[in-house]
N, C-alpha and C positions, 0 to 999 in steps of 0.2 A: 765706912766704918759702921754700917748698919748690921744689927744681927737678923737672921731670919725671922724671928718672933717679932721684931720691930717692923720689918717689911710686911708681914701678915697683917699687922695692925695699923696699917697705913691709913686706911678708910675711916679710923674710929676718929680721926681729927675732923672738926667742923670745917676748918679752913687750912689749906695747905699754902706754904709760902713759896714763891718762886726767888730763887737766890741768884738767879743769872737770866739774862735774855738773849744768850746765844742761840744759834740754831738748834743744837743738841737739846738744850734745856726747853726749848719751845716745841719740838717735836714730842719730847717725852710728855710735857705738860698736856698737850692735845691727846696723846694716847690714853693717859691717865684718867682725862676727864671723859673721853668717848667710851672707853672699855671698862673702866672701873668706877665711874660715877664720883670721880674725885672733884672737890671744889676748891678752886684756888682764889686768893686775893687778887683782884683786877689788877693791881700794881705789883711789880717785882719789887724787892727789897733794893733800895738805891743808895749810894754812896753820896758822900758830901751832905753839907747842912741843907741846902734846898731839897735834895733828894729825900733825905730822912724825913723833912718836913712833911712833903707830899704824901709819903708812904705812910707816916702816922696818922695822919688826917684821913687817909682812904681807910686804913685798917680800923681807926676808931669809930668811923662812919658805919662800917660793915658790921662791927661787932657791938654796936650800940652804946660806944663809950665816948661820943663826941664831947660831951660835958667836961671830961677829965683831960683831953688832949692839950688843951692851952697852959694848964700848970706844968705838964711834962715838958712841953716845948719851950717854955720860959726857961727852965732849967738847963735844958740842952743848948738853947741859944747861949746862955751865960756861960757854960763850960766852953763853947766853940769860941766866943769872944775871948776869953781868958787866954786860951792857948793861942789865938792869933795875936794879941798882945804881946806875947812871950816871944813870937817868931819875927814880928813886924821889925823891931830894930836891926836885925840881921839881915833882912831880905828886902825891905823897902826901897824900890828904886833900882834894884839889880835888873840887870837885863837877862831875859830868859827866852829860850827857843825850844819848842817841843816837836818831837818826832813820836807820833803813836801809831801803832797797828791796830788801835781799838777805835771803834765809831762814836762810841757812847763815853765822852770825855768833858761833858758839861761840868761835871762835878770839879774837875781839875782846872778848867778856865774860871769857875767861880772863885776857886781858892786863890789863883794867881791874882785875880782882881782884888779880893779881899785883902791879900798880902801887899797890894800896890806895887807888884812888879812890873817892870817894863817889858811887855810882851811885844817881841819881835815877830815870830811868827808861830803859828800852831798847825802842823800838817799832820793829817792822817793818810798813813800809806797803807793803801788797802792791801790785805793778806792774799795771796794767790790761792790758798786752800779753801777760801770763802768760809771758814768755820765761823765767822762772826758776821756773816753777811746777813743782816737783818736791818729792818726799817728803824731808823732812830731819828726821833723829830728834834734836832739839837737846838736849844735856846741860843746858842751863840755861833749861828750858821754865818753871821758876817765876819767871825774871828777865824773859825776852824776852815782850813782847806783840805777838801777830800780828792785824793789822787789816786785814782785806779790804776793809772799808768805813770811810772817813775823811774829814773835813772839814779841809781844808788851814788854814783860819782858825782852827779849833778847836785844830789841833795846835799853830800858833804861837802862839796864846794861852797854851796850856799851857806851852810853852817860856818865854814872857815871865814867866808866873806863877811858874814854878819857878827862873828866873833862875840857870841854872847858870854856873859859871866857865868850862867848856868845852862846846861843842856839836860832836858827831860826827855828820855827816849827809852822806847820799849826794850831794845836791846844795846848795852854798852857797847862801844866802839872806840877803836885806836884813833885818836887826834893828835895831831902835831900842834896843838894849842893848849895854853893854860885854862882850860875849861873844865868847871866842875860838872860831873855828870850824875844823874840819878835816875833810878828806873821808874818808868810809868807801867804799872802792872796790868797785864792783859785782864786779870780779875782784881779789881781795887778792894781794898779792906772796906767793909761796910760801916755803916753808922756815920753819925756827925762828926766823929772825930778821925774817921778813916782816911780822909785825905789828908790829914795832918800828921799822919805817922811816918 
């Protein structure tokens, strides 16, 4: 949605923000740094409460505003906790199964833990086109199962066998069970409340 004038003025910014860490975004960032002298924040904007906190601290340090970040974070944490308290009575203890095609889903696992859901499995089915094939240092590596090779029929049989109350999945699917399905976005909403939308 940028105009040609906005593109021309790109280098006027002291810092550019990376909004995604997929392969295309990283290639574009490298090109803009090497060929046009662009300067990017060391951390990409991240979803979820922990990701937002890491990103704000990094940006505050980079821009000399570290003294102001705690006040902002206290307000953000309060908003997040208030929203959690609204949702918890409806979700706490419910069983959930996750099928994602995106590797960077710590934000989602954080949310499931914060809501005190019963996590059955978190499976990342790696995409054949490798468009999201980048290194992710997952905090929840003991929960998330990465599967470069998988059989769709086996995956769906496992969902049926576990019979979760909630299925969070990148692509909604036909199931012969009364399971509530919700989409896990390939590009999540950003910010501290992004995971709660």
